[in-house]
ZADO-1210 file (C-alpha; in nm, 4 decimals, padded with zeros to 6 digits):
<atoms>
<atom x="07.5966" y="08.2997" z="10.6578" code="UNK" pos="1"/>
<atom x="07.3506" y="08.1560" z="10.9079" code="UNK" pos="2"/>
<atom x="07.0457" y="08.2446" z="11.0522" code="UNK" pos="3"/>
<atom x="07.0532" y="08.6042" z="11.1387" code="UNK" pos="4"/>
<atom x="07.4147" y="08.6471" z="11.0836" code="UNK" pos="5"/>
<atom x="07.6508" y="08.4634" z="10.9240" code="UNK" pos="6"/>
<atom x="07.7577" y="08.0854" z="10.9398" code="UNK" pos="7"/>
<atom x="08.1320" y="08.2244" z="10.9176" code="UNK" pos="8"/>
<atom x="08.1001" y="08.4136" z="11.2480" code="UNK" pos="9"/>
<atom x="07.8814" y="08.1184" z="11.4574" code="UNK" pos="10"/>
<atom x="08.2033" y="07.9344" z="11.3739" code="UNK" pos="11"/>
<atom x="08.4816" y="08.2169" z="11.4542" code="UNK" pos="12"/>
<atom x="08.2772" y="08.2872" z="11.7646" code="UNK" pos="13"/>
<atom x="08.2432" y="07.9119" z="11.8777" code="UNK" pos="14"/>
<atom x="08.6087" y="07.8486" z="11.8297" code="UNK" pos="15"/>
<atom x="08.7291" y="08.2153" z="11.8746" code="UNK" pos="16"/>
<atom x="07.3026" y="07.8911" z="08.2093" code="UNK" pos="17"/>
<atom x="07.6143" y="08.0013" z="07.9747" code="UNK" pos="18"/>
<atom x="07.9055" y="07.6982" z="08.0666" code="UNK" pos="19"/>
<atom x="07.7738" y="07.3728" z="07.8826" code="UNK" pos="20"/>
<atom x="07.8345" y="07.0448" z="08.0365" code="UNK" pos="21"/>
<atom x="08.1185" y="07.0011" z="07.8159" code="UNK" pos="22"/>
<atom x="08.2695" y="07.2803" z="08.0120" code="UNK" pos="23"/>
<atom x="08.2011" y="07.1706" z="08.3556" code="UNK" pos="24"/>
<atom x="08.3709" y="06.8083" z="08.3110" code="UNK" pos="25"/>
<atom x="08.7208" y="06.9807" z="08.1937" code="UNK" pos="26"/>
<atom x="08.9864" y="06.9361" z="08.4215" code="UNK" pos="27"/>
<atom x="09.0599" y="07.2116" z="08.6715" code="UNK" pos="28"/>
<atom x="09.3911" y="07.4337" z="08.7424" code="UNK" pos="29"/>
<atom x="09.5037" y="07.5694" z="09.0415" code="UNK" pos="30"/>
<atom x="09.5427" y="07.9177" z="08.9512" code="UNK" pos="31"/>
<atom x="09.4899" y="07.9378" z="08.5573" code="UNK" pos="32"/>
<atom x="09.1691" y="07.8614" z="08.3568" code="UNK" pos="33"/>
<atom x="09.0691" y="07.6396" z="08.0958" code="UNK" pos="34"/>
<atom x="09.1666" y="07.7602" z="07.7246" code="UNK" pos="35"/>
<atom x="08.8095" y="07.6445" z="07.5925" code="UNK" pos="36"/>
<atom x="08.6268" y="07.9040" z="07.7814" code="UNK" pos="37"/>
<atom x="08.9470" y="08.1633" z="07.7528" code="UNK" pos="38"/>
<atom x="08.6759" y="08.3337" z="07.4971" code="UNK" pos="39"/>
<atom x="08.3733" y="08.2983" z="07.6817" code="UNK" pos="40"/>
<atom x="08.3708" y="08.6118" z="07.8699" code="UNK" pos="41"/>
<atom x="08.0703" y="08.6654" z="08.0454" code="UNK" pos="42"/>
<atom x="07.9023" y="09.0032" z="07.9471" code="UNK" pos="43"/>
<atom x="07.9442" y="09.1711" z="08.3153" code="UNK" pos="44"/>
<atom x="08.3047" y="09.0560" z="08.3229" code="UNK" pos="45"/>
<atom x="08.3624" y="09.2075" z="07.9806" code="UNK" pos="46"/>
<atom x="08.1751" y="09.5248" z="08.1079" code="UNK" pos="47"/>
<atom x="08.4349" y="09.5922" z="08.3807" code="UNK" pos="48"/>
<atom x="08.7323" y="09.5079" z="08.1305" code="UNK" pos="49"/>
<atom x="08.7722" y="09.1441" z="08.3403" code="UNK" pos="50"/>
<atom x="08.8989" y="08.9768" z="08.0395" code="UNK" pos="51"/>
<atom x="09.1504" y="08.7168" z="08.1768" code="UNK" pos="52"/>
<atom x="09.0077" y="08.4227" z="08.3228" code="UNK" pos="53"/>
<atom x="09.1736" y="08.3386" z="08.6051" code="UNK" pos="54"/>
<atom x="09.0232" y="08.0437" z="08.7525" code="UNK" pos="55"/>
<atom x="08.8296" y="07.7457" z="08.6682" code="UNK" pos="56"/>
<atom x="08.5650" y="07.6527" z="08.5205" code="UNK" pos="57"/>
<atom x="08.6427" y="07.2940" z="08.6677" code="UNK" pos="58"/>
<atom x="08.5910" y="07.1893" z="09.0267" code="UNK" pos="59"/>
<atom x="08.7758" y="06.9440" z="09.0747" code="UNK" pos="60"/>
<atom x="08.8577" y="06.8083" z="09.4480" code="UNK" pos="61"/>
<atom x="09.1964" y="06.8160" z="09.5677" code="UNK" pos="62"/>
<atom x="09.3410" y="07.0575" z="09.2877" code="UNK" pos="63"/>
<atom x="09.1306" y="07.3720" z="09.2980" code="UNK" pos="64"/>
<atom x="08.8973" y="07.2757" z="09.5520" code="UNK" pos="65"/>
<atom x="08.9120" y="07.1143" z="09.9119" code="UNK" pos="66"/>
<atom x="08.7441" y="07.0792" z="10.2077" code="UNK" pos="67"/>
<atom x="08.6698" y="07.3275" z="10.4142" code="UNK" pos="68"/>
<atom x="08.9360" y="07.2655" z="10.7437" code="UNK" pos="69"/>
<atom x="08.9497" y="07.6427" z="10.8909" code="UNK" pos="70"/>
<atom x="08.8552" y="07.6562" z="11.2565" code="UNK" pos="71"/>
<atom x="08.9499" y="07.3468" z="11.3607" code="UNK" pos="72"/>
<atom x="08.7045" y="07.1721" z="11.1171" code="UNK" pos="73"/>
<atom x="08.7522" y="06.8543" z="10.9256" code="UNK" pos="74"/>
<atom x="08.5833" y="06.5931" z="10.7340" code="UNK" pos="75"/>
<atom x="08.4630" y="06.5919" z="10.3982" code="UNK" pos="76"/>
<atom x="08.3030" y="06.8527" z="10.2285" code="UNK" pos="77"/>
<atom x="08.2592" y="06.8020" z="09.8433" code="UNK" pos="78"/>
<atom x="08.2715" y="06.4439" z="09.6480" code="UNK" pos="79"/>
<atom x="08.4013" y="06.4617" z="09.3061" code="UNK" pos="80"/>
<atom x="08.1084" y="06.2849" z="09.0211" code="UNK" pos="81"/>
<atom x="08.1864" y="06.0900" z="08.7337" code="UNK" pos="82"/>
<atom x="08.0688" y="06.4085" z="08.4909" code="UNK" pos="83"/>
<atom x="08.2965" y="06.6557" z="08.6527" code="UNK" pos="84"/>
<atom x="08.0866" y="06.8115" z="08.8975" code="UNK" pos="85"/>
<atom x="08.1356" y="06.8401" z="09.2539" code="UNK" pos="86"/>
<atom x="07.8604" y="06.6910" z="09.5343" code="UNK" pos="87"/>
<atom x="07.8003" y="06.8677" z="09.8483" code="UNK" pos="88"/>
<atom x="07.5484" y="06.6648" z="10.0460" code="UNK" pos="89"/>
<atom x="07.5840" y="06.8779" z="10.3376" code="UNK" pos="90"/>
<atom x="07.6703" y="06.6337" z="10.6237" code="UNK" pos="91"/>
<atom x="08.0348" y="06.6652" z="10.7730" code="UNK" pos="92"/>
<atom x="08.1739" y="06.9762" z="10.6895" code="UNK" pos="93"/>
<atom x="07.9485" y="07.0659" z="10.4573" code="UNK" pos="94"/>
<atom x="08.1857" y="07.3342" z="10.2334" code="UNK" pos="95"/>
<atom x="08.4091" y="07.3567" z="09.9861" code="UNK" pos="96"/>
<atom x="08.6838" y="07.6249" z="09.9587" code="UNK" pos="97"/>
<atom x="08.9458" y="07.7396" z="09.7120" code="UNK" pos="98"/>
<atom x="09.1942" y="07.7904" z="09.9853" code="UNK" pos="99"/>
<atom x="09.2753" y="07.5648" z="10.2950" code="UNK" pos="100"/>
<atom x="09.4608" y="07.5757" z="10.6465" code="UNK" pos="101"/>
<atom x="09.7928" y="07.4628" z="10.6400" code="UNK" pos="102"/>
<atom x="09.9921" y="07.5403" z="10.9232" code="UNK" pos="103"/>
<atom x="10.3220" y="07.4965" z="10.7311" code="UNK" pos="104"/>
<atom x="10.2899" y="07.7643" z="10.4475" code="UNK" pos="105"/>
<atom x="10.2765" y="08.1649" z="10.5074" code="UNK" pos="106"/>
<atom x="10.0219" y="08.2856" z="10.7459" code="UNK" pos="107"/>
<atom x="09.8850" y="07.8785" z="10.7581" code="UNK" pos="108"/>
<atom x="09.7351" y="07.8656" z="10.4790" code="UNK" pos="109"/>
<atom x="09.7382" y="07.7047" z="10.1229" code="UNK" pos="110"/>
<atom x="09.5599" y="07.7508" z="09.7649" code="UNK" pos="111"/>
<atom x="09.4439" y="08.0659" z="09.6084" code="UNK" pos="112"/>
<atom x="09.2497" y="08.3813" z="09.7007" code="UNK" pos="113"/>
<atom x="09.1192" y="08.6500" z="09.4943" code="UNK" pos="114"/>
<atom x="09.2666" y="09.0396" z="09.5215" code="UNK" pos="115"/>
<atom x="09.1853" y="09.3430" z="09.2832" code="UNK" pos="116"/>
<atom x="08.8872" y="09.2938" z="09.1943" code="UNK" pos="117"/>
<atom x="08.6834" y="09.0517" z="08.9733" code="UNK" pos="118"/>
<atom x="08.3785" y="08.8758" z="08.8529" code="UNK" pos="119"/>
<atom x="08.2880" y="08.5705" z="09.0310" code="UNK" pos="120"/>
<atom x="08.0735" y="08.3027" z="08.8931" code="UNK" pos="121"/>
<atom x="07.9309" y="07.9650" z="09.0539" code="UNK" pos="122"/>
<atom x="07.6890" y="07.7175" z="08.8396" code="UNK" pos="123"/>
<atom x="07.5144" y="07.4795" z="09.0815" code="UNK" pos="124"/>
<atom x="07.2019" y="07.3089" z="09.1371" code="UNK" pos="125"/>
<atom x="07.0211" y="07.1884" z="09.4911" code="UNK" pos="126"/>
<atom x="06.7187" y="06.9953" z="09.5787" code="UNK" pos="127"/>
<atom x="06.5136" y="06.9970" z="09.9018" code="UNK" pos="128"/>
<atom x="06.3878" y="07.3966" z="09.8048" code="UNK" pos="129"/>
<atom x="06.0678" y="07.3372" z="09.9456" code="UNK" pos="130"/>
<atom x="06.2063" y="07.2918" z="10.3281" code="UNK" pos="131"/>
<atom x="06.1202" y="07.4657" z="10.6215" code="UNK" pos="132"/>
<atom x="06.3503" y="07.2910" z="10.8817" code="UNK" pos="133"/>
<atom x="06.6840" y="07.4676" z="10.7233" code="UNK" pos="134"/>
<atom x="06.9524" y="07.4666" z="10.9657" code="UNK" pos="135"/>
<atom x="07.2330" y="07.5636" z="10.7181" code="UNK" pos="136"/>
<atom x="07.1312" y="07.6480" z="10.3752" code="UNK" pos="137"/>
<atom x="07.3040" y="07.6398" z="10.0130" code="UNK" pos="138"/>
<atom x="07.5565" y="07.9312" z="10.0215" code="UNK" pos="139"/>
<atom x="07.8071" y="08.0451" z="09.7720" code="UNK" pos="140"/>
<atom x="08.0535" y="08.3072" z="09.9316" code="UNK" pos="141"/>
<atom x="08.3884" y="08.4481" z="10.0600" code="UNK" pos="142"/>
<atom x="08.5940" y="08.5536" z="10.2917" code="UNK" pos="143"/>
<atom x="08.9080" y="08.7225" z="10.3286" code="UNK" pos="144"/>
<atom x="09.1822" y="08.4917" z="10.3858" code="UNK" pos="145"/>
<atom x="09.3679" y="08.7429" z="10.5971" code="UNK" pos="146"/>
<atom x="09.0703" y="08.6675" z="10.8424" code="UNK" pos="147"/>
<atom x="08.9856" y="08.3557" z="10.8101" code="UNK" pos="148"/>
<atom x="09.3431" y="08.1840" z="10.8178" code="UNK" pos="149"/>
<atom x="09.4042" y="08.3165" z="11.1626" code="UNK" pos="150"/>
<atom x="09.0428" y="08.2720" z="11.2852" code="UNK" pos="151"/>
<atom x="09.1577" y="08.6129" z="11.5324" code="UNK" pos="152"/>
<atom x="09.2288" y="08.9752" z="11.4880" code="UNK" pos="153"/>
<atom x="09.5897" y="08.9883" z="11.4139" code="UNK" pos="154"/>
<atom x="09.7948" y="09.2389" z="11.1796" code="UNK" pos="155"/>
<atom x="09.6601" y="09.1015" z="10.8678" code="UNK" pos="156"/>
<atom x="09.3089" y="09.2366" z="10.9843" code="UNK" pos="157"/>
<atom x="09.4023" y="09.5082" z="11.3216" code="UNK" pos="158"/>
<atom x="09.2461" y="09.8415" z="11.2161" code="UNK" pos="159"/>
<atom x="09.5131" y="10.0971" z="11.2148" code="UNK" pos="160"/>
<atom x="09.4742" y="10.3734" z="11.4717" code="UNK" pos="161"/>
<atom x="09.2402" y="10.0902" z="11.6994" code="UNK" pos="162"/>
<atom x="09.3248" y="09.9290" z="12.0339" code="UNK" pos="163"/>
<atom x="09.5146" y="09.6083" z="11.9621" code="UNK" pos="164"/>
<atom x="09.2489" y="09.3354" z="11.8543" code="UNK" pos="165"/>
<atom x="08.9856" y="09.5836" z="11.7117" code="UNK" pos="166"/>
<atom x="08.9609" y="09.4359" z="11.3338" code="UNK" pos="167"/>
<atom x="08.8114" y="09.5415" z="11.0340" code="UNK" pos="168"/>
<atom x="08.7407" y="09.2330" z="10.7942" code="UNK" pos="169"/>
<atom x="08.4822" y="09.1835" z="10.4812" code="UNK" pos="170"/>
<atom x="08.2319" y="08.8962" z="10.4086" code="UNK" pos="171"/>
<atom x="08.0728" y="08.9209" z="10.0932" code="UNK" pos="172"/>
<atom x="07.7976" y="08.6495" z="10.0751" code="UNK" pos="173"/>
<atom x="07.6517" y="08.5781" z="09.6644" code="UNK" pos="174"/>
<atom x="07.3668" y="08.3628" z="09.6886" code="UNK" pos="175"/>
<atom x="07.1971" y="08.2249" z="10.0482" code="UNK" pos="176"/>
<atom x="06.9231" y="08.0604" z="10.0416" code="UNK" pos="177"/>
<atom x="06.8149" y="08.1130" z="10.4130" code="UNK" pos="178"/>
<atom x="06.4562" y="08.2986" z="10.3651" code="UNK" pos="179"/>
<atom x="06.2672" y="08.0033" z="10.3674" code="UNK" pos="180"/>
<atom x="06.0528" y="08.0663" z="10.1020" code="UNK" pos="181"/>
<atom x="06.1060" y="07.9095" z="09.7056" code="UNK" pos="182"/>
<atom x="06.0664" y="08.2162" z="09.5162" code="UNK" pos="183"/>
<atom x="06.3628" y="08.4093" z="09.6625" code="UNK" pos="184"/>
<atom x="06.7439" y="08.3582" z="09.8173" code="UNK" pos="185"/>
<atom x="06.9639" y="08.6429" z="09.9900" code="UNK" pos="186"/>
<atom x="07.2406" y="08.8441" z="09.9006" code="UNK" pos="187"/>
<atom x="07.4897" y="09.0618" z="10.1350" code="UNK" pos="188"/>
<atom x="07.8188" y="09.2624" z="10.2114" code="UNK" pos="189"/>
<atom x="07.9283" y="09.1790" z="10.5321" code="UNK" pos="190"/>
<atom x="08.2018" y="09.4421" z="10.6462" code="UNK" pos="191"/>
<atom x="08.2373" y="09.3345" z="11.0275" code="UNK" pos="192"/>
<atom x="08.4647" y="09.5293" z="11.3044" code="UNK" pos="193"/>
<atom x="08.5378" y="09.5210" z="11.6135" code="UNK" pos="194"/>
<atom x="08.6613" y="09.2806" z="11.8563" code="UNK" pos="195"/>
<atom x="08.5668" y="08.8901" z="11.8794" code="UNK" pos="196"/>
<atom x="08.3462" y="08.7602" z="11.9891" code="UNK" pos="197"/>
<atom x="08.0655" y="09.0200" z="11.9032" code="UNK" pos="198"/>
<atom x="08.2090" y="09.2592" z="11.5984" code="UNK" pos="199"/>
<atom x="07.8999" y="09.4728" z="11.4777" code="UNK" pos="200"/>
<atom x="07.8125" y="09.4487" z="11.1144" code="UNK" pos="201"/>
<atom x="07.7851" y="09.6511" z="10.8671" code="UNK" pos="202"/>
<atom x="07.5095" y="09.5257" z="10.6093" code="UNK" pos="203"/>
<atom x="07.5896" y="09.7223" z="10.3159" code="UNK" pos="204"/>
<atom x="07.3453" y="09.5389" z="10.0350" code="UNK" pos="205"/>
<atom x="06.9999" y="09.5942" z="10.2338" code="UNK" pos="206"/>
<atom x="06.8818" y="09.2790" z="10.0583" code="UNK" pos="207"/>
<atom x="06.8939" y="09.0415" z="10.3584" code="UNK" pos="208"/>
<atom x="06.5179" y="09.0580" z="10.4753" code="UNK" pos="209"/>
<atom x="06.3413" y="09.0880" z="10.1461" code="UNK" pos="210"/>
<atom x="06.5848" y="08.9048" z="09.9126" code="UNK" pos="211"/>
<atom x="06.6194" y="08.8715" z="09.6000" code="UNK" pos="212"/>
<atom x="06.2975" y="08.7501" z="09.4180" code="UNK" pos="213"/>
<atom x="06.3149" y="08.4495" z="09.1394" code="UNK" pos="214"/>
<atom x="06.0125" y="08.3655" z="08.8253" code="UNK" pos="215"/>
<atom x="05.7637" y="08.1935" z="08.9448" code="UNK" pos="216"/>
<atom x="05.8817" y="07.8649" z="08.7135" code="UNK" pos="217"/>
<atom x="06.2287" y="07.9169" z="08.8806" code="UNK" pos="218"/>
<atom x="06.3787" y="07.5453" z="08.9182" code="UNK" pos="219"/>
<atom x="06.6479" y="07.5050" z="09.1997" code="UNK" pos="220"/>
<atom x="06.7445" y="07.1525" z="09.0822" code="UNK" pos="221"/>
<atom x="06.8557" y="07.2415" z="08.7504" code="UNK" pos="222"/>
<atom x="07.2191" y="07.4470" z="08.7294" code="UNK" pos="223"/>
<atom x="07.1940" y="07.8138" z="08.7279" code="UNK" pos="224"/>
<atom x="07.4688" y="08.0796" z="08.7285" code="UNK" pos="225"/>
<atom x="07.5180" y="08.3411" z="09.0479" code="UNK" pos="226"/>
<atom x="07.7838" y="08.5863" z="08.9746" code="UNK" pos="227"/>
<atom x="07.9466" y="08.8679" z="09.1976" code="UNK" pos="228"/>
<atom x="08.0921" y="09.1844" z="09.0212" code="UNK" pos="229"/>
<atom x="08.3642" y="09.3391" z="09.2251" code="UNK" pos="230"/>
<atom x="08.5144" y="09.6620" z="09.0945" code="UNK" pos="231"/>
<atom x="08.7596" y="09.8057" z="09.3373" code="UNK" pos="232"/>
<atom x="08.7494" y="10.1980" z="09.3867" code="UNK" pos="233"/>
<atom x="09.0448" y="10.4691" z="09.2758" code="UNK" pos="234"/>
<atom x="09.1418" y="10.7915" z="09.3852" code="UNK" pos="235"/>
<atom x="08.9092" y="10.9036" z="09.1031" code="UNK" pos="236"/>
<atom x="08.6461" y="10.6619" z="09.1163" code="UNK" pos="237"/>
<atom x="08.4103" y="10.4468" z="09.3372" code="UNK" pos="238"/>
<atom x="08.4649" y="10.1303" z="09.4012" code="UNK" pos="239"/>
<atom x="08.1012" y="09.9127" z="09.3409" code="UNK" pos="240"/>
<atom x="07.9938" y="09.5567" z="09.3422" code="UNK" pos="241"/>
<atom x="07.6817" y="09.4258" z="09.1924" code="UNK" pos="242"/>
<atom x="07.5141" y="09.0660" z="09.2161" code="UNK" pos="243"/>
<atom x="07.4004" y="08.8462" z="08.8829" code="UNK" pos="244"/>
<atom x="07.1579" y="08.5741" z="08.8600" code="UNK" pos="245"/>
<atom x="07.2101" y="08.3763" z="08.5157" code="UNK" pos="246"/>
<atom x="07.4206" y="08.7224" z="08.4107" code="UNK" pos="247"/>
<atom x="07.1188" y="08.9068" z="08.4553" code="UNK" pos="248"/>
<atom x="07.2133" y="09.2378" z="08.7213" code="UNK" pos="249"/>
<atom x="07.0102" y="09.1822" z="09.0546" code="UNK" pos="250"/>
<atom x="06.9709" y="09.3463" z="09.3900" code="UNK" pos="251"/>
<atom x="07.1004" y="09.7262" z="09.4617" code="UNK" pos="252"/>
<atom x="07.4563" y="09.8329" z="09.3091" code="UNK" pos="253"/>
<atom x="07.6601" y="09.8916" z="09.6316" code="UNK" pos="254"/>
<atom x="07.9616" y="10.1744" z="09.6110" code="UNK" pos="255"/>
<atom x="08.2428" y="10.3092" z="09.8049" code="UNK" pos="256"/>
<atom x="08.5021" y="10.5559" z="09.8138" code="UNK" pos="257"/>
<atom x="08.8712" y="10.4335" z="09.8244" code="UNK" pos="258"/>
<atom x="08.9735" y="10.2519" z="10.1522" code="UNK" pos="259"/>
<atom x="09.1555" y="10.4803" z="10.4273" code="UNK" pos="260"/>
<atom x="09.2823" y="10.3161" z="10.7065" code="UNK" pos="261"/>
<atom x="09.2613" y="10.6589" z="10.8912" code="UNK" pos="262"/>
<atom x="08.8641" y="10.6525" z="10.8933" code="UNK" pos="263"/>
<atom x="08.7879" y="10.5427" z="11.2106" code="UNK" pos="264"/>
<atom x="08.4635" y="10.3488" z="11.3124" code="UNK" pos="265"/>
<atom x="08.2230" y="10.2893" z="11.3060" code="UNK" pos="266"/>
<atom x="08.1901" y="10.2850" z="10.8957" code="UNK" pos="267"/>
<atom x="07.9002" y="10.4504" z="10.7688" code="UNK" pos="268"/>
<atom x="07.5960" y="10.2112" z="10.6330" code="UNK" pos="269"/>
<atom x="07.6590" y="10.2927" z="10.2421" code="UNK" pos="270"/>
<atom x="07.8852" y="10.4846" z="10.0427" code="UNK" pos="271"/>
<atom x="08.1450" y="10.6045" z="10.1448" code="UNK" pos="272"/>
<atom x="08.4390" y="10.3617" z="10.3788" code="UNK" pos="273"/>
<atom x="08.1928" y="10.0517" z="10.4318" code="UNK" pos="274"/>
<atom x="08.2845" y="09.7951" z="10.2545" code="UNK" pos="275"/>
<atom x="08.6027" y="09.9655" z="10.0942" code="UNK" pos="276"/>
<atom x="08.8484" y="09.7359" z="10.3018" code="UNK" pos="277"/>
<atom x="08.7569" y="09.4966" z="10.0628" code="UNK" pos="278"/>
<atom x="08.9817" y="09.6558" z="09.7847" code="UNK" pos="279"/>
<atom x="09.3142" y="09.5684" z="10.0088" code="UNK" pos="280"/>
<atom x="09.2229" y="09.2368" z="10.0797" code="UNK" pos="281"/>
<atom x="09.2045" y="08.8596" z="09.8956" code="UNK" pos="282"/>
<atom x="08.8632" y="08.6241" z="09.8625" code="UNK" pos="283"/>
<atom x="08.8590" y="08.2858" z="09.9406" code="UNK" pos="284"/>
<atom x="08.5810" y="08.1509" z="09.7514" code="UNK" pos="285"/>
<atom x="08.3192" y="07.8537" z="09.9245" code="UNK" pos="286"/>
<atom x="08.0294" y="07.6730" z="09.8624" code="UNK" pos="287"/>
<atom x="07.8688" y="07.4925" z="10.1620" code="UNK" pos="288"/>
<atom x="07.4914" y="07.3888" z="10.2683" code="UNK" pos="289"/>
<atom x="07.3354" y="07.1919" z="10.4866" code="UNK" pos="290"/>
<atom x="07.1722" y="06.7980" z="10.4893" code="UNK" pos="291"/>
<atom x="06.8227" y="06.8884" z="10.3536" code="UNK" pos="292"/>
<atom x="06.9956" y="07.0722" z="10.0403" code="UNK" pos="293"/>
<atom x="07.2302" y="06.8641" z="09.9017" code="UNK" pos="294"/>
<atom x="07.4092" y="07.0717" z="09.6187" code="UNK" pos="295"/>
<atom x="07.5966" y="06.9888" z="09.2747" code="UNK" pos="296"/>
<atom x="07.8329" y="07.2054" z="09.1564" code="UNK" pos="297"/>
<atom x="07.9405" y="07.2092" z="08.8004" code="UNK" pos="298"/>
<atom x="08.1464" y="07.4611" z="08.7192" code="UNK" pos="299"/>
<atom x="08.3108" y="07.8107" z="08.9273" code="UNK" pos="300"/>
<atom x="08.4858" y="08.0375" z="08.7152" code="UNK" pos="301"/>
<atom x="08.6655" y="08.4125" z="08.7978" code="UNK" pos="302"/>
<atom x="08.7593" y="08.6708" z="08.5660" code="UNK" pos="303"/>
<atom x="09.0154" y="08.9451" z="08.6115" code="UNK" pos="304"/>
<atom x="09.2306" y="09.2219" z="08.4668" code="UNK" pos="305"/>
<atom x="09.5292" y="08.9790" z="08.5515" code="UNK" pos="306"/>
<atom x="09.6243" y="08.7486" z="08.8397" code="UNK" pos="307"/>
<atom x="09.8864" y="09.0380" z="08.9969" code="UNK" pos="308"/>
<atom x="09.6794" y="09.1009" z="09.3249" code="UNK" pos="309"/>
<atom x="09.5850" y="08.7236" z="09.4015" code="UNK" pos="310"/>
<atom x="09.7572" y="08.5495" z="09.6182" code="UNK" pos="311"/>
<atom x="09.8879" y="08.1434" z="09.5793" code="UNK" pos="312"/>
<atom x="10.0702" y="07.9154" z="09.7754" code="UNK" pos="313"/>
</atoms>
């Protein structure tokens, strides 16, 4: 996610409004959702058959969220507030994640990563929206844990049939306030592929430069819901993804064919094999910012068909 490419890739190459305040203050669980909102399935989730809340909505540091510590990073990312929200001041590591590096665990990580599709929604606000001095910016995004936990191309991300070390991995960006404009934000799905430290990038959603426009009276300092719908492909149906702002669809629909490991790189930019590798991976959720734009996170929820394809450890 950063300027011109991705905060994730910059780090890697260097080292390799429907929910109420009452719901925000509920206690969280690492793998399941609070029963208080089990019946409040968002329309985008329900339309895709994602009726089961599998995560959130509470954002609880030390339980279902941790300070970001992948790629050798360490330090405070988020601070729990008395009302149940979490502040991300943008100092130190400046990010929180649903998974964390733990070398004692299988594949060196702990927490939860989500597979098999779902509707992912974060409710947050931030200040300093008029700044023109952004170095790192508010962002709500994800990376497949298969890649992030290793910080290298391994058997988990190796592109079959390609030379050893040639990888294929995914980074959906649900929200990036990186356009230095107060009336829009960026969205993207990066299908990274190639060798460290210079992979090529398939930008399947073409809103990176123009951004998602918001209404003239939009207030970034007020809570808003930013959502991502992911429906995997099958042998007979195309997969697709759609972004949402306050549960209203924004930006283009991106679609793809069922993942075929025998397809040779590079994947075409839109509509065929690009992005399809996401259907085989598991997304770790991330919220981050810089010191110019402190973020307050009130809720993060995931709705899925079931937990069957998630990884929890």
